[in-house]
N, C-alpha and C positions, 0 to 999 in steps of 0.2 A: 925547486919545483920542476917537475916533468917536462921536457922540451915541448911535448905534444900539449900538455896544458898552457905553458906559457904562450905556445904560438897561438891557441884559440883564444886565450884572454888579450893578448895583442891584435887578434883580427876583431876582436868583440868590441873592443874600445876604439880601434881605427873606425869601423862601421858605425860605431855610436858617434865619434866625432865628427864624421862624414854627414850623417842624419843632422844633426846640430848645426853644421854649416850649412845644410841645406836650406835650414829652417830661417836660420838668421842672416844670411845674404839675400839682400834683396837685388831684384832684376829689373830692369825698364821694360817690361814686357806688361799686355794685358790679355786676358782671355775671352773667346766667342764661343758660346754654345748655344743648340737649338732651344729655341725659346717657343711659347705657346702658340697656337693657332687658333684663329676664330673664325667662324660661318659667316659671311656677310648676309647669308640669306637667313640667318637666325636671329637668335638672343645673345646678349652679354650682360652678366648681372641682373637678369631680370627684363630686359628691357631690349628691343629690335635695334639691330646693329644699324638697320636702315629703316626709316619710315617716312613715307610718303604722304602727303597731305592735299585735298581738293584735285586729286586725280585717280582714276580709274585703276588699280593695282589688280595683280594675278598673283595665286598662291605659287607658291615653287618650293620644289623638294630638292633631295640633294644637297651638295655642299659647293660653297665657292670660298673655300678658305683663305685670307690672308695670312701669311705667315711672318714670325718674329724671330729677333735673335737676342739672346742674353749677353751683355758685356759686362766686365767687371768696371766699377766705379772710378773716376779720375783721379780719386785720392787713394783708391787700393794699391798697397805695395806688395806685389807678388814675389815672394821667396822662390830660391833655385829650384825648390823640392816641387813646387806647384808648376813651376815651367817645366819641367822635365816630364813630370807626370801629363801635363796638357799635350805636350809635344807628342807622347806616346799613343794618347787617346786617339781613338778614331771618331768620337762625337764631340771633341772640342778642337780650336785651333788657338794658338798662342802667337799673338802679333806683336810688333813693336809699339810700346804705349803711343807714342806720337802718331801713329795711324788712326786712332781713335780720338785722341784728343790733341790735335796739331797746336803748335804755337803756345802752350802750357794754358790751353783753354780748360777753365774749371768745370765740374761738373753740374754746376748752375748753369752755366754759360751753354753748356752743351744740352742741357734737358730744355732751356730756353729756345734754342735753335730748333732742337728738334720737335717741339710743340707748333712753331710757326712753320715747319715744313710739312707737319702732318695736316695741319689747318690749311694751308695752301694745296696739298694732294687732295682734299676732300672737293675743295674748290673745283678744282681741273676734272676731276673725277665725275662731278655733275654736269659740267661744260660737255664733257666726252662722249657721255653717257647721252644725253639728250641730242648732241649733233649726230650720233651713230642712229640714233632712232628718227631723226627728221624731225624733231619737234622744237617748233621756232618760240621765239619771246625771252631768249636769253640777252642781258646786255652784261657789258664789261667796263669796269672803272678802275683806276689808278687809287691806290689807298695806302695809308701809313701801316705798314706791317707792324714795324717797334720801332722805338726810340731809345738811342743809346743813352745811360744813366750818365749824369753830368755833362751831356752836349749842349749845344744852344739852343735844341730843340726841346729840351726838355721843359715839360710843363706848358710850353706853347703849342705844340702840336702833341697828338694822342693816336695810339694805335686804333685804327677803325677809320680814321678821318679821311674823306674822299678829298683827293687832291684835282683840283679842276683845270689849274693853271700854276705857272711859276713866272713872276715878273711878267704877267699878262698874256704870256704864250700858253695856248691849250695842252695840256698833256693827254695822251692816248695808251703811253705804255711805259712802265717803271725805269726803263732806260730814259725816257725823255727827262724827268725828274734831274737825275745825276748830272745828264749833259748839261742841263741849263743852269744848277747849282755851280759848275766847275767852271763855268763862264766868267764868274767871278773871281776878284781876289780875295784871299783871307782877311776877314774883317768888314768887308762890304756888305751892306744888307741885302736881303733877298726877301721878297713879297710871295707867298703862297696864298692862291685863293682856294679855300676848302670849303666841304660839307662838314660839320661837325660830327664826329663818330656817332653821338646820341640820335640825331636825326637820321643818318644812313641805316643806323640799327633799327630803327620804326619803320623805315621805307622797306627795308629788307622783310620785314614782318608782314607788311602789307602788300608785298611784290609788285611795288612801284619804284619808279625812281626818284632818288632824296633830291629834296629842294631845298632853296635858300643856302646863301652861302656868306661865308667871311672872310676877310683878309687879316693876314698875319704877317708880320716883317719880323724876320730874325736877322741877326748878325752872324755870318760865317766864321768859322774858325779855321785853323791850319791844321791839315789832316799829318799825321805820323808818315814818314816816308817822302813820298816825292811833293808835300807840302801844297795840295791842291786845297780849295775851299771845299768845307763841309759844314752841314748844319746838325748832322748825328740822327738821321733817320734812316729806315731800310724802307723802300718803296716796293709794292707788290700790287697784285689785282684782286679784285673782289667781284660779285656778280649778283644780278638780281634774276630770279627765276620765275616761270611762268607758274610755279605752284612750289608749294613745300618739298625739300628733301632735306632730311636731318639725318647725320650721321654721327653716331655716338660709340664710343670706343674707348674705355680709360685706360690708363697706364701704358698707352702704345705712342710712341713719336717717329719722327722721320717720315719722308714721303713714300716709302716703299710699298705702301698698299694701295696705293692710288689706281692699278690696273683692276685688283680685285674689288674694290668699291665702285668702279665704274660698271663692272661686268655684274655686281649685285644689282643697282638701278635698273641696267636693262635687262635683267630677269624679271623683275619686280613690275616693269611696265611692259612686258611683252606675254601674250597669251601662250599657253603650253608651257613646257618646262624646257629652259634650254639646256642643262645638264642631262638629262634623261634619268635622272635620282642618283647620277654618277657622283663619287666623292672626287672632286678637284680641287687642289690648291693651286697656290701661286704667287708671285710676287711682280713688281716692276712699278718704276715711277709712271706717271702719265702726265701729258701736257693738254693743254685747251683743244688741241686737233687731234688727240686720239694717239698720239705717237708714244710707245713705249721705252723707257728706257733703263738702264742697268743700277743695279741696287750693289751693296755690300753683303758679305756671308751668304753666299748664294748657297755655298756646299752645307751650311748650318739649317738653313731653311728647309733645303731637300730631306734630309733626315729628320727634321721637325715632321715635314709634312708627312713623311711616311709612316712614323711613330704614330700618328694620329689617324691613319688608315687610307691616305690619299693613294689613289692609283694613276693620276694624272698631275702633273706640275707645269703649268704654263710658266715659261720662262723667257726673258728678256734676251732676244737674238744674241745681244753684245756680252751675255753671261754664260752662254752656251758652253764655250770652251773650257771655262771653270767648272761648271756644273758638270760636265762630263767625265771629270776626272775620278769621280767617286759618287758614282748613282745607286742609292740604295735599290736593293734589291726589291722588284714588283712595282717600280716607280717608272712611269715614261714621260721623259721630258720632252714638252711639245715648244718648239720656237715660235715667238710671238715678237712682232715689229709694230704692230699696231692694235687697237681695240677691234679694228675690222677682222684682221688675223685670229685673234683671240674668239671672238663670237663664232667664227666660222669654224674653227676647230671645236669649239663647245657644240656646236650643231651636230658635227660627226660623230663624237664623243656619245652624245646624247642617243643617236642614231644606232649607235654601234658600229659605225662605217669609219674606223680607225685605221684602215689599210695605207691610206693616203696623207696621213697626219704629218706633218710637217716637224721632225724631229729634232733635237740636238744631235750633232755629230753625223748627219745626212746631209748629201747634197740639197 
């Protein structure tokens, strides 16, 4: 066999072997890529993303798009070839698997956690929006957000139960529940005074405070690690609003849409057009006080926003450094720390007065 032919054959076989190795060698990484964006002022799957009842609303044009990130599942085994492709791609990010699924978290657990965070972000978005508009009548209560399967609280407490007191001591914040439970030694009983979830749901529909309580006694268990007393619940907050506000968006999880939901509510309850018809997208968590917090996958979200047509992107101040590393052409990153910052920025954008916009990368 001629030397040239032999060399080409050997090279071909080596390339084939490398490709096979790349396919069959698994690596502990996951991939993030731009996900879909949804206009909070518009519809999704044929229904409004934000619906408001028993209160005058105003038409809003333009876009206030929330953004998402696609991630590979917890059970997905990435091969070396896919990892290399992801590292070389401008539109994908390859990250250690444990960054997305820490402590061996399953996809089911991650989905459940994301759903809880998404629900809580909607509540905080409503509270922050009404506070920004100066609308009174919002009341807050501590609730059971979730119950751990197989824990002492299973079948005794339920998601949505309102927690009025623990051992007779009134609770006003989720941390109060943990503090009062951990005063016990593992095995000791703890008494919860609750409003059952069904009554709480009826009260919320009627825009009134829930009434009627029940007492539930649960024996505590020993937590892994430091061995403190637990009952196996996660406490959170729920609210009663002076009128109906409903947010519906399927197949989305996590808390990062909070800011954009709150701005969508503000726009619908405010005369005029907050965006001036412009295409604005953004991201960021939000708490009941209106503070905007950082999120993950910011670069994927800016790419997705620009691909959808956004000209401006509302960026949490703490994400500015990362977002500024790779800004899509034609997209302006607007730095925000509160819902007040965001509404002021939108008013400037709507009026075309963008010279003084606080941008990422500028003092």
